[in-house]
Backbone as a chain_set.jsonl record, in Angstrom:
{"seq": "XXXXXXXXXXXXXXXXXXXXXXXXXXXXXXXXXXXXXXXXXXXXXXXXXXXXXXXXXXXXXXXXXXXXXXXXXXXXXXXXXXXXXXXXXXXXXXXXXXXXXXXXXXXXXXXXXXXXXXXXXXXXXXXXXXXXXXXXXXXXXXXXXXXXXXXXXXXXXXXXXXXXXXXXXXXXXXXXXXXXXXXXXXXXXXXXXXXXXX", "coords": {"N": [[-55.853, -59.092, -112.013], [-54.8, -58.551, -114.647], [-54.869, -61.246, -115.157], [-57.823, -61.738, -115.095], [-58.446, -60.08, -117.124], [-57.185, -61.228, -119.322], [-59.117, -63.426, -119.499], [-61.558, -62.805, -119.634], [-61.067, -61.245, -122.278], [-60.719, -63.703, -123.78], [-63.342, -65.246, -123.207], [-65.32, -62.979, -124.109], [-64.087, -61.989, -126.522], [-63.402, -59.73, -127.123], [-61.654, -56.595, -125.847], [-61.398, -55.614, -122.292], [-63.637, -53.319, -121.869], [-64.685, -51.22, -119.882], [-62.661, -50.001, -118.368], [-61.655, -47.847, -117.477], [-63.514, -47.068, -115.357], [-63.175, -49.219, -113.402], [-60.726, -47.912, -112.349], [-61.533, -46.172, -111.148], [-63.812, -47.158, -109.922], [-62.387, -49.097, -107.806], [-61.261, -48.156, -105.582], [-63.083, -47.353, -103.88], [-64.755, -48.975, -101.061], [-67.171, -50.765, -101.62], [-66.377, -52.472, -103.606], [-63.852, -53.18, -102.85], [-61.787, -55.445, -102.549], [-60.616, -56.858, -100.067], [-63.026, -56.131, -98.364], [-64.794, -57.919, -99.229], [-64.637, -60.183, -98.284], [-64.971, -60.037, -95.435], [-67.461, -60.753, -93.395], [-70.489, -59.063, -93.349], [-72.352, -57.846, -91.056], [-72.589, -57.951, -87.742], [-75.048, -59.446, -86.913], [-74.856, -61.351, -88.959], [-72.641, -62.615, -87.825], [-73.162, -63.541, -85.219], [-75.255, -65.49, -86.31], [-74.125, -67.52, -87.694], [-72.946, -68.431, -85.861], [-74.917, -69.406, -83.969], [-75.89, -71.178, -85.841], [-74.137, -73.099, -86.452], [-74.214, -74.264, -83.473], [-76.597, -74.983, -83.242], [-77.211, -77.494, -84.877], [-74.794, -78.845, -83.595], [-75.894, -79.352, -81.007], [-78.145, -81.024, -81.399], [-78.674, -83.058, -81.186], [-78.783, -83.655, -78.586], [-80.364, -81.945, -77.638], [-82.636, -83.285, -77.963], [-82.163, -85.972, -76.965], [-82.496, -85.544, -73.707], [-81.028, -86.137, -70.491], [-80.096, -88.649, -71.642], [-82.4, -90.335, -71.413], [-83.89, -90.697, -73.661], [-86.066, -89.354, -74.381], [-87.838, -87.27, -76.894], [-87.429, -83.851, -77.265], [-89.008, -81.59, -78.429], [-90.664, -79.609, -77.463], [-91.996, -76.172, -77.523], [-92.74, -74.741, -75.712], [-90.524, -74.75, -73.301], [-88.613, -73.525, -73.845], [-86.181, -70.922, -73.326], [-87.014, -67.521, -72.68], [-86.642, -64.968, -74.984], [-84.725, -61.394, -75.169], [-86.158, -59.272, -75.826], [-88.854, -60.138, -75.126], [-88.853, -60.712, -72.739], [-87.969, -58.441, -71.623], [-90.484, -57.056, -72.036], [-92.64, -58.798, -71.001], [-91.748, -57.768, -68.089], [-91.813, -55.317, -68.177], [-94.612, -55.703, -68.222], [-95.458, -56.544, -65.76], [-94.594, -54.572, -64.113], [-96.148, -52.678, -64.972], [-98.822, -53.748, -64.415], [-97.963, -54.086, -61.292], [-98.282, -51.393, -60.837], [-100.436, -50.347, -61.691], [-102.108, -52.021, -59.328], [-100.984, -51.291, -57.195], [-101.728, -48.373, -57.249], [-104.544, -48.799, -57.728], [-104.755, -49.958, -54.578], [-104.251, -47.434, -53.397], [-106.247, -46.047, -53.831], [-108.213, -47.115, -53.288], [-107.768, -46.79, -50.284], [-107.951, -43.96, -50.307], [-110.512, -43.811, -51.071], [-111.813, -44.999, -48.401], [-110.437, -43.525, -46.698], [-111.238, -41.206, -47.082], [-114.528, -41.807, -47.352], [-114.699, -42.832, -43.981], [-114.292, -40.475, -42.965], [-116.092, -38.604, -43.795], [-118.49, -39.753, -42.87], [-117.603, -39.498, -39.762], [-117.931, -36.371, -40.0], [-120.727, -36.312, -40.971], [-121.84, -37.699, -38.682], [-121.302, -35.48, -36.811], [-122.133, -33.075, -37.336], [-124.543, -34.064, -36.798], [-125.007, -34.084, -34.494], [-124.746, -31.704, -33.74], [-127.104, -30.479, -34.553], [-128.91, -31.883, -33.439], [-128.276, -30.505, -30.898], [-128.474, -28.142, -31.641], [-131.403, -28.126, -31.77], [-132.444, -28.836, -29.49], [-131.541, -26.903, -27.533], [-132.968, -24.781, -29.374], [-135.345, -25.652, -28.186], [-135.409, -25.245, -25.556], [-134.732, -22.537, -25.219], [-137.417, -21.883, -26.498], [-138.957, -22.755, -24.116], [-138.18, -21.305, -21.788], [-138.912, -18.579, -22.736], [-141.665, -18.9, -23.025], [-141.798, -19.719, -20.132], [-141.012, -16.576, -19.181], [-142.759, -15.105, -20.651], [-145.333, -16.017, -19.096], [-144.604, -15.25, -16.482], [-144.483, -12.872, -16.763], [-146.88, -11.623, -17.765], [-148.297, -12.855, -15.333], [-147.007, -11.065, -13.713], [-147.824, -8.949, -14.604], [-150.955, -9.32, -13.858], [-151.081, -9.636, -11.075], [-150.258, -7.083, -10.475], [-152.123, -5.813, -11.315], [-154.301, -6.835, -9.906], [-153.465, -6.032, -7.097], [-153.56, -3.246, -7.195], [-156.217, -3.121, -7.516], [-157.56, -4.42, -4.903], [-156.198, -2.764, -3.122], [-157.451, -0.127, -3.574], [-159.765, 2.603, -2.884], [-162.533, 2.635, -1.63], [-164.225, 4.03, -0.286], [-164.935, 6.499, -1.548], [-165.864, 5.887, -3.654], [-168.761, 5.492, -6.045], [-172.237, 3.72, -5.385], [-172.956, 1.625, -7.044], [-170.253, 1.053, -8.407], [-168.579, 0.347, -6.109], [-169.622, -1.869, -5.276], [-169.099, -3.521, -7.647], [-166.211, -3.475, -7.674], [-166.193, -4.797, -4.77], [-167.065, -7.474, -5.642], [-164.897, -8.153, -7.202], [-162.774, -7.8, -5.88], [-163.326, -10.619, -3.829], [-163.291, -12.059, -5.226], [-160.497, -12.346, -6.206], [-159.176, -12.522, -3.42], [-160.209, -15.796, -3.315], [-158.823, -16.488, -5.508], [-156.069, -16.135, -4.744], [-156.039, -17.635, -2.015], [-156.229, -20.1, -2.779], [-154.057, -20.114, -4.96], [-152.397, -20.394, -2.205], [-151.531, -18.168, -0.646], [-151.554, -16.875, 1.325], [-151.112, -18.782, 3.598], [-151.558, -20.819, 6.23], [-152.963, -19.743, 8.439], [-154.877, -17.837, 7.163], [-157.241, -19.273, 7.087], [-158.149, -19.936, 9.183]], "CA": [[-56.563, -58.037, -112.644], [-54.148, -59.024, -115.734], [-55.605, -62.343, -115.307], [-59.235, -61.177, -115.342], [-58.575, -59.45, -118.371], [-56.787, -62.145, -120.53], [-60.098, -64.486, -119.187], [-62.452, -61.949, -120.272], [-60.528, -61.443, -123.798], [-61.194, -64.896, -124.217], [-64.919, -65.302, -123.266], [-65.971, -62.196, -124.608], [-63.646, -62.05, -127.886], [-62.721, -58.083, -127.195], [-60.709, -56.406, -124.41], [-62.615, -55.01, -121.507], [-64.004, -51.293, -122.43], [-64.672, -50.75, -118.669], [-61.141, -50.103, -117.479], [-61.977, -46.785, -116.625], [-64.571, -47.297, -114.446], [-62.878, -49.886, -112.345], [-59.875, -47.28, -111.736], [-62.28, -45.188, -110.246], [-64.355, -47.602, -108.597], [-61.501, -50.032, -106.917], [-60.636, -47.607, -104.204], [-64.527, -47.689, -103.368], [-65.26, -50.059, -100.07], [-68.496, -51.765, -102.041], [-65.609, -53.042, -104.668], [-62.692, -53.576, -102.267], [-61.612, -57.053, -102.325], [-60.946, -56.996, -98.351], [-64.328, -55.578, -97.423], [-65.948, -58.709, -99.699], [-64.479, -61.788, -97.455], [-65.557, -59.714, -94.426], [-68.976, -60.894, -93.218], [-71.217, -57.582, -93.229], [-72.425, -57.51, -89.881], [-72.382, -58.79, -86.258], [-76.056, -60.654, -86.907], [-74.043, -62.495, -89.453], [-71.819, -63.889, -87.066], [-74.069, -64.549, -84.251], [-76.407, -66.371, -86.9], [-73.585, -68.666, -88.167], [-72.43, -69.242, -84.626], [-75.926, -70.08, -83.499], [-76.428, -72.648, -86.472], [-73.451, -74.392, -85.558], [-74.746, -74.822, -82.042], [-78.15, -76.006, -83.1], [-76.267, -78.45, -85.455], [-74.065, -79.897, -82.953], [-76.478, -79.226, -80.25], [-79.413, -81.234, -81.989], [-78.977, -84.289, -80.55], [-78.053, -83.091, -76.859], [-82.119, -81.579, -77.207], [-83.882, -84.532, -78.315], [-82.237, -86.873, -75.641], [-82.276, -85.07, -72.304], [-80.607, -86.75, -69.773], [-79.865, -89.758, -71.466], [-83.261, -91.009, -71.225], [-84.035, -90.754, -74.839], [-87.244, -88.732, -74.528], [-87.544, -86.211, -77.819], [-87.254, -82.752, -76.756], [-89.503, -80.82, -79.39], [-91.505, -78.57, -77.15], [-91.157, -75.175, -77.67], [-92.589, -73.888, -74.511], [-89.866, -75.171, -72.356], [-87.701, -72.731, -74.428], [-86.307, -69.589, -72.665], [-87.902, -66.434, -73.104], [-85.547, -64.079, -75.487], [-84.285, -60.186, -74.04], [-87.396, -58.479, -76.157], [-90.168, -60.888, -74.721], [-88.559, -60.802, -70.946], [-88.543, -57.026, -71.146], [-91.787, -57.085, -72.505], [-92.906, -59.103, -69.673], [-91.349, -57.304, -67.059], [-92.778, -54.043, -68.123], [-95.973, -55.619, -67.996], [-95.594, -56.776, -64.689], [-94.518, -53.181, -63.682], [-97.544, -51.887, -65.092], [-99.504, -54.255, -63.313], [-97.901, -53.732, -60.296], [-98.12, -49.968, -60.683], [-101.933, -50.47, -61.287], [-102.753, -52.589, -58.401], [-100.421, -49.845, -56.052], [-102.793, -47.116, -57.486], [-105.826, -48.827, -56.819], [-104.994, -49.959, -53.371], [-104.352, -46.383, -53.025], [-107.158, -45.293, -54.323], [-109.21, -47.758, -52.206], [-107.426, -46.324, -49.084], [-108.07, -42.963, -50.063], [-111.692, -43.754, -50.675], [-111.907, -45.663, -47.114], [-110.302, -42.307, -45.486], [-112.788, -40.209, -47.228], [-115.491, -42.353, -46.268], [-114.6, -42.336, -42.495], [-114.253, -38.549, -42.661], [-117.718, -38.125, -44.424], [-119.011, -40.433, -41.808], [-117.299, -38.459, -39.176], [-118.52, -35.142, -40.501], [-121.869, -36.478, -40.746], [-122.097, -38.052, -37.034], [-120.572, -33.947, -35.762], [-123.412, -32.528, -38.032], [-126.133, -35.102, -37.057], [-125.033, -33.816, -33.019], [-124.697, -30.284, -33.698], [-128.397, -30.529, -35.241], [-129.582, -32.228, -32.114], [-127.95, -29.449, -29.563], [-129.436, -26.617, -31.709], [-132.672, -28.503, -31.324], [-132.137, -28.808, -27.56], [-131.336, -25.089, -27.531], [-134.253, -23.748, -29.358], [-136.527, -26.323, -27.229], [-134.844, -24.461, -24.115], [-134.839, -21.344, -25.364], [-138.694, -21.446, -26.342], [-139.391, -22.751, -23.074], [-137.24, -20.004, -21.097], [-139.285, -17.763, -23.331], [-142.691, -19.154, -22.808], [-142.273, -19.099, -18.872], [-140.69, -15.589, -19.095], [-143.737, -14.865, -20.895], [-145.859, -16.467, -17.807], [-144.396, -14.697, -15.385], [-144.781, -11.35, -17.552], [-148.427, -12.101, -17.575], [-148.479, -13.109, -14.02], [-146.976, -10.184, -12.504], [-149.154, -8.218, -14.94], [-151.982, -9.57, -13.264], [-150.916, -9.262, -9.688], [-150.063, -5.709, -10.12], [-153.439, -5.36, -11.505], [-154.981, -7.687, -8.593], [-153.059, -5.853, -6.101], [-154.403, -1.84, -7.458], [-157.879, -3.439, -7.127], [-157.261, -4.541, -3.38], [-155.559, -1.131, -2.71], [-158.93, 0.667, -4.01], [-160.299, 3.06, -1.617], [-163.914, 2.178, -1.674], [-165.041, 4.764, 0.304], [-165.309, 7.416, -2.369], [-166.677, 5.322, -4.709], [-170.271, 5.29, -5.944], [-172.396, 2.496, -4.742], [-172.525, 0.801, -8.316], [-168.597, 0.442, -8.692], [-168.313, 0.089, -5.067], [-170.054, -2.994, -5.541], [-168.181, -4.402, -8.365], [-164.988, -3.639, -6.729], [-166.21, -5.86, -3.616], [-166.903, -8.993, -6.237], [-163.739, -8.547, -7.693], [-162.261, -8.141, -4.371], [-163.775, -11.417, -3.694], [-162.757, -13.55, -6.441], [-159.182, -12.081, -5.885], [-159.248, -13.318, -2.637], [-160.312, -16.777, -3.497], [-157.353, -16.984, -6.233], [-155.123, -16.344, -3.503], [-156.106, -18.493, -1.266], [-156.374, -21.318, -4.046], [-152.682, -20.124, -5.114], [-151.664, -20.612, -0.837], [-150.67, -16.869, -0.854], [-151.875, -16.75, 2.899], [-150.584, -19.668, 4.189], [-152.716, -21.395, 6.977], [-153.441, -18.557, 8.87], [-156.061, -16.898, 7.176], [-158.425, -20.315, 7.053], [-158.487, -20.476, 10.801]], "C": [[-55.677, -58.738, -114.026], [-54.676, -60.647, -115.882], [-57.304, -62.227, -115.696], [-59.326, -60.975, -116.886], [-58.359, -60.323, -119.313], [-58.486, -62.906, -120.265], [-61.312, -63.7, -120.037], [-62.255, -61.762, -121.854], [-61.491, -62.758, -124.23], [-62.402, -65.653, -124.109], [-65.438, -64.665, -123.828], [-65.434, -61.884, -126.257], [-63.053, -60.582, -128.288], [-62.385, -57.983, -126.159], [-61.835, -55.642, -123.468], [-62.74, -53.516, -121.348], [-63.959, -50.596, -121.138], [-63.47, -50.275, -118.153], [-60.779, -48.839, -116.775], [-62.635, -46.521, -115.469], [-64.027, -47.756, -113.617], [-61.982, -49.02, -111.806], [-60.315, -46.5, -110.843], [-63.006, -45.882, -109.205], [-63.632, -48.735, -107.28], [-61.181, -49.583, -105.713], [-62.175, -47.83, -103.261], [-64.719, -49.145, -102.442], [-66.097, -51.271, -100.922], [-67.088, -52.707, -102.931], [-63.876, -53.692, -103.985], [-62.582, -55.101, -101.775], [-61.247, -57.595, -100.518], [-62.144, -57.336, -97.914], [-65.219, -56.999, -98.209], [-65.623, -60.157, -98.691], [-64.915, -61.138, -96.391], [-66.932, -60.374, -94.552], [-69.4, -59.724, -92.928], [-71.414, -57.148, -91.92], [-72.148, -58.595, -88.975], [-73.832, -59.914, -86.242], [-75.573, -61.593, -87.594], [-73.46, -63.62, -88.964], [-72.219, -64.5, -85.961], [-75.138, -65.321, -84.821], [-75.314, -68.163, -87.328], [-73.137, -69.67, -86.834], [-73.592, -70.313, -83.652], [-76.427, -71.515, -84.631], [-75.431, -73.379, -86.77], [-73.709, -75.137, -84.446], [-76.116, -75.646, -82.552], [-77.39, -77.032, -83.887], [-75.754, -79.61, -84.481], [-75.079, -80.189, -81.574], [-77.714, -80.179, -80.702], [-79.931, -82.571, -81.152], [-79.147, -84.296, -78.926], [-79.631, -82.97, -76.626], [-82.533, -82.577, -77.269], [-83.684, -85.754, -77.207], [-81.659, -86.109, -73.963], [-82.618, -85.732, -71.039], [-80.484, -87.86, -70.21], [-81.064, -90.366, -71.64], [-84.166, -91.11, -72.938], [-85.522, -90.071, -75.46], [-87.124, -87.341, -75.806], [-88.236, -84.797, -77.069], [-88.007, -81.552, -77.876], [-90.531, -79.808, -78.874], [-91.356, -77.262, -77.335], [-91.453, -73.892, -76.869], [-91.62, -73.563, -73.347], [-88.733, -73.833, -72.823], [-87.581, -71.164, -73.875], [-86.672, -68.47, -73.334], [-86.284, -65.324, -74.009], [-85.611, -62.587, -74.967], [-85.865, -59.725, -74.724], [-88.485, -58.817, -75.374], [-89.58, -60.527, -73.144], [-88.997, -59.205, -70.982], [-89.946, -56.641, -71.397], [-92.913, -57.658, -71.203], [-93.031, -58.231, -68.304], [-91.782, -56.301, -67.11], [-94.37, -54.354, -67.671], [-96.464, -56.076, -66.941], [-95.559, -55.57, -64.081], [-95.502, -52.786, -63.932], [-98.854, -52.525, -64.141], [-99.395, -54.225, -61.839], [-98.625, -52.49, -60.156], [-99.766, -49.68, -60.528], [-102.534, -50.747, -60.01], [-102.477, -51.601, -57.205], [-101.534, -49.166, -56.235], [-104.631, -47.556, -57.137], [-105.986, -49.079, -55.846], [-104.959, -48.344, -52.56], [-105.594, -45.699, -52.868], [-108.021, -45.587, -53.187], [-108.573, -46.838, -50.867], [-108.11, -45.076, -49.101], [-109.699, -42.647, -50.183], [-112.546, -44.002, -49.39], [-112.072, -44.44, -46.386], [-111.215, -41.294, -45.722], [-114.133, -40.77, -46.263], [-115.943, -41.942, -44.922], [-114.913, -40.96, -42.558], [-115.358, -37.916, -42.765], [-118.6, -38.717, -43.039], [-119.04, -40.118, -40.531], [-117.933, -37.404, -39.111], [-119.928, -35.208, -40.186], [-122.762, -36.538, -38.964], [-121.649, -36.067, -36.553], [-121.915, -33.346, -36.149], [-124.788, -32.844, -37.341], [-126.094, -34.256, -35.076], [-125.133, -32.221, -32.766], [-126.141, -29.697, -33.816], [-129.312, -30.557, -33.917], [-129.609, -31.257, -31.304], [-128.534, -28.113, -30.249], [-130.569, -26.713, -31.635], [-133.121, -28.251, -30.28], [-131.946, -27.117, -27.177], [-132.457, -24.097, -27.753], [-135.124, -24.346, -28.641], [-136.195, -25.255, -26.19], [-135.483, -22.899, -24.138], [-136.764, -20.412, -25.551], [-139.35, -21.833, -24.869], [-139.409, -21.846, -21.675], [-138.456, -18.652, -21.946], [-140.795, -17.717, -22.739], [-142.976, -18.875, -21.188], [-141.662, -17.434, -18.508], [-142.004, -14.667, -19.219], [-145.147, -14.791, -19.339], [-146.126, -15.177, -17.117], [-144.512, -13.14, -15.689], [-146.426, -11.065, -16.951], [-148.916, -11.696, -16.292], [-148.555, -11.766, -13.315], [-147.721, -8.734, -13.043], [-150.159, -8.155, -14.145], [-152.089, -9.2, -11.826], [-150.872, -8.147, -9.542], [-151.419, -4.991, -10.254], [-154.615, -5.657, -10.151], [-154.485, -6.568, -7.402], [-153.738, -4.13, -6.363], [-155.758, -2.042, -7.101], [-158.07, -3.439, -5.799], [-156.832, -3.058, -2.682], [-156.729, -0.084, -3.045], [-159.135, 1.43, -2.59], [-161.85, 3.065, -1.777], [-164.837, 3.461, -1.347], [-165.772, 6.46, -0.759], [-166.058, 7.541, -3.643], [-168.413, 5.322, -4.949], [-170.963, 4.08, -5.607], [-172.456, 1.485, -6.077], [-171.035, -0.117, -8.198], [-168.357, 0.102, -7.349], [-168.326, -1.603, -5.018], [-169.18, -4.432, -6.22], [-166.588, -4.277, -7.784], [-165.074, -5.172, -5.656], [-165.963, -7.019, -4.393], [-165.341, -8.859, -6.419], [-162.728, -9.006, -6.552], [-162.101, -9.578, -3.881], [-163.214, -12.591, -4.501], [-161.048, -13.193, -6.318], [-158.435, -12.605, -4.675], [-159.049, -14.445, -2.486], [-159.281, -17.634, -4.163], [-156.208, -17.22, -5.093], [-155.065, -17.043, -2.736], [-155.675, -19.998, -2.053], [-154.84, -21.443, -3.903], [-151.779, -20.338, -3.439], [-151.108, -19.347, -0.782], [-150.841, -16.464, 0.663], [-151.624, -17.454, 3.681], [-152.113, -20.602, 4.829], [-153.406, -20.445, 7.777], [-155.133, -17.951, 8.899], [-157.329, -18.11, 6.982], [-159.078, -20.114, 8.517], [-159.326, -18.726, 11.499]], "O": [[-56.269, -59.761, -114.368], [-54.813, -61.058, -117.034], [-57.763, -62.765, -116.704], [-60.078, -61.553, -117.671], [-59.182, -60.378, -120.226], [-59.102, -62.771, -121.322], [-61.834, -64.181, -121.043], [-63.155, -62.081, -122.632], [-62.584, -62.789, -124.796], [-62.566, -66.642, -124.822], [-66.346, -65.231, -124.436], [-66.254, -61.584, -127.125], [-62.459, -60.277, -129.322], [-62.564, -58.872, -125.327], [-62.906, -55.189, -123.873], [-61.981, -52.745, -120.76], [-63.35, -49.53, -121.06], [-63.623, -50.231, -116.933], [-59.971, -48.678, -115.861], [-62.214, -45.707, -114.648], [-64.048, -47.031, -112.622], [-62.104, -49.034, -110.581], [-59.676, -46.129, -109.859], [-63.013, -45.571, -108.014], [-64.151, -49.067, -106.215], [-60.847, -50.342, -104.804], [-62.248, -48.386, -102.165], [-64.816, -50.241, -102.994], [-65.763, -52.455, -100.901], [-67.069, -53.885, -102.575], [-63.053, -54.413, -104.55], [-63.163, -55.694, -100.866], [-61.677, -58.621, -99.991], [-62.463, -58.356, -97.304], [-66.357, -57.161, -97.769], [-66.474, -61.025, -98.501], [-65.754, -61.952, -96.005], [-67.479, -60.528, -95.643], [-68.673, -59.128, -92.132], [-70.781, -56.172, -91.519], [-71.682, -59.713, -89.194], [-73.761, -61.01, -85.686], [-75.684, -62.736, -87.149], [-73.509, -64.82, -89.232], [-71.882, -65.632, -85.612], [-75.955, -65.841, -84.06], [-75.64, -69.349, -87.266], [-73.017, -70.889, -86.708], [-73.408, -71.342, -83.002], [-77.083, -72.51, -84.324], [-75.681, -74.411, -87.392], [-73.526, -76.35, -84.34], [-76.472, -76.769, -82.196], [-76.667, -77.576, -83.053], [-76.07, -80.799, -84.472], [-74.998, -81.322, -81.1], [-78.612, -79.831, -79.935], [-81.014, -82.943, -80.7], [-79.756, -85.174, -78.316], [-80.212, -83.61, -75.75], [-82.994, -82.9, -76.174], [-84.607, -86.373, -76.678], [-80.589, -86.263, -73.376], [-83.724, -85.929, -70.534], [-80.725, -88.653, -69.3], [-80.793, -91.379, -72.285], [-85.185, -91.799, -72.986], [-85.972, -90.204, -76.598], [-86.306, -86.453, -75.569], [-89.31, -84.756, -76.468], [-87.317, -80.548, -78.055], [-91.222, -79.188, -79.682], [-90.143, -77.051, -77.314], [-91.013, -72.746, -76.954], [-91.69, -72.58, -72.609], [-88.096, -73.279, -71.926], [-88.498, -70.344, -73.915], [-86.647, -68.451, -74.565], [-85.175, -65.139, -73.506], [-86.596, -62.393, -74.255], [-86.799, -59.9, -73.942], [-89.138, -57.894, -74.887], [-90.392, -59.871, -72.491], [-90.051, -58.765, -70.522], [-90.405, -55.725, -70.715], [-93.782, -56.982, -70.653], [-94.046, -58.043, -67.633], [-92.335, -55.972, -66.061], [-95.128, -53.621, -67.036], [-97.687, -56.159, -66.826], [-96.555, -55.344, -63.394], [-96.073, -52.358, -62.929], [-99.611, -51.909, -63.392], [-100.392, -54.308, -61.122], [-99.581, -52.468, -59.381], [-100.298, -49.04, -59.621], [-103.351, -49.968, -59.52], [-103.331, -51.17, -56.43], [-102.419, -49.305, -55.391], [-105.54, -46.937, -56.584], [-107.106, -48.785, -55.429], [-105.469, -48.096, -51.468], [-105.91, -44.935, -51.955], [-108.473, -44.795, -52.36], [-109.406, -45.982, -50.568], [-108.857, -44.839, -48.152], [-110.224, -41.66, -49.668], [-113.644, -43.48, -49.195], [-113.048, -44.088, -45.723], [-111.843, -40.642, -44.887], [-114.576, -40.454, -45.159], [-116.877, -41.218, -44.579], [-115.953, -40.502, -42.086], [-115.7, -36.93, -42.112], [-119.282, -37.971, -42.336], [-120.088, -40.27, -39.904], [-118.647, -37.296, -38.114], [-120.44, -34.448, -39.364], [-123.649, -35.912, -38.384], [-122.159, -35.837, -35.457], [-122.757, -33.141, -35.274], [-125.806, -32.153, -37.313], [-127.16, -33.952, -34.541], [-125.539, -31.681, -31.737], [-126.418, -28.616, -33.295], [-130.095, -29.719, -33.468], [-130.696, -30.913, -30.84], [-128.981, -27.175, -29.589], [-131.192, -25.669, -31.439], [-134.093, -27.529, -30.061], [-132.568, -26.51, -26.305], [-132.867, -23.16, -27.067], [-135.978, -23.544, -28.266], [-136.986, -24.313, -26.141], [-136.313, -22.324, -23.435], [-137.23, -19.336, -25.175], [-140.302, -21.141, -24.507], [-140.285, -21.724, -20.819], [-138.609, -17.69, -21.194], [-141.182, -16.745, -22.089], [-143.899, -18.165, -20.787], [-141.951, -17.085, -17.363], [-142.364, -13.813, -18.409], [-145.648, -13.797, -18.814], [-147.081, -14.402, -17.059], [-144.624, -12.316, -14.782], [-146.866, -10.458, -15.974], [-149.619, -10.725, -16.013], [-149.481, -11.31, -12.643], [-148.079, -7.774, -12.36], [-150.426, -7.068, -13.631], [-153.038, -8.547, -11.394], [-151.386, -7.752, -8.496], [-151.812, -3.998, -9.642], [-155.454, -4.908, -9.649], [-155.441, -6.251, -6.694], [-154.55, -3.842, -5.484], [-156.395, -1.219, -6.444], [-158.739, -2.51, -5.347], [-157.375, -2.54, -1.707], [-156.58, 0.98, -2.444], [-158.784, 1.013, -1.486], [-162.126, 4.125, -2.339], [-165.855, 3.818, -1.94], [-166.769, 7.158, -0.572], [-166.561, 8.43, -4.33], [-169.188, 5.153, -4.007], [-170.161, 3.152, -5.5], [-171.837, 0.432, -5.923], [-170.787, -1.308, -8.007], [-167.593, -0.86, -7.428], [-167.386, -2.369, -4.802], [-168.823, -5.538, -5.816], [-165.974, -5.311, -7.523], [-164.384, -6.191, -5.697], [-164.954, -7.685, -4.158], [-164.611, -9.536, -5.694], [-162.13, -10.065, -6.357], [-160.979, -9.929, -3.516], [-162.835, -13.736, -4.253], [-160.381, -14.225, -6.385], [-157.294, -13.059, -4.769], [-158.089, -14.779, -1.791], [-158.881, -18.762, -3.875], [-155.667, -18.264, -4.731], [-153.909, -17.366, -2.461], [-154.787, -20.764, -1.681], [-154.26, -22.279, -3.209], [-150.552, -20.43, -3.494], [-149.884, -19.421, -0.897], [-150.071, -15.599, 1.082], [-151.821, -17.013, 4.813], [-153.171, -20.913, 4.282], [-154.633, -20.459, 7.676], [-156.015, -17.733, 9.73], [-158.436, -17.649, 6.702], [-160.27, -20.146, 8.823], [-159.729, -18.654, 12.66]]}, "num_chains": 1, "name": "protein.A"}
């Protein structure tokens, strides 16, 4: 420090006026002489090593395998950590998308299959309902026909069992005519069998 002060006086022609500032700042790491000699960060160390490697291995890179071919193609360079992580993440994202699409497709196929089965079941139920309705309509028609036939048969039996001795001649003639028609109908229906014709 004394040499520096003497050197300053020789150059400037006056004494060093900021010695009180130096007393305050000399303990600060920024101005400490030990800190000035050290590299500032880890990055600087890595850059120093890589610069030594690049200078030393430049010839090796140019002469690959001793064939003398130039090796200036940047495409064959190894990927860095960041870019390899990005590629891996991108691949995982793509795989996740593919997996999601596959699961979505299988879900759609299941839904399609279930909806088709549901539709087939609904069609079977509708056709079954139609069959049941047709049967019930036929049964109702048959029941109505039987009911009408029973009413007709009761009316015919009443006409056939009417005592005509007490009736007036006009009514008697009408009843005889109705009885003849009833007998003909019964013959057509085969109610008497073969014995009546003989």
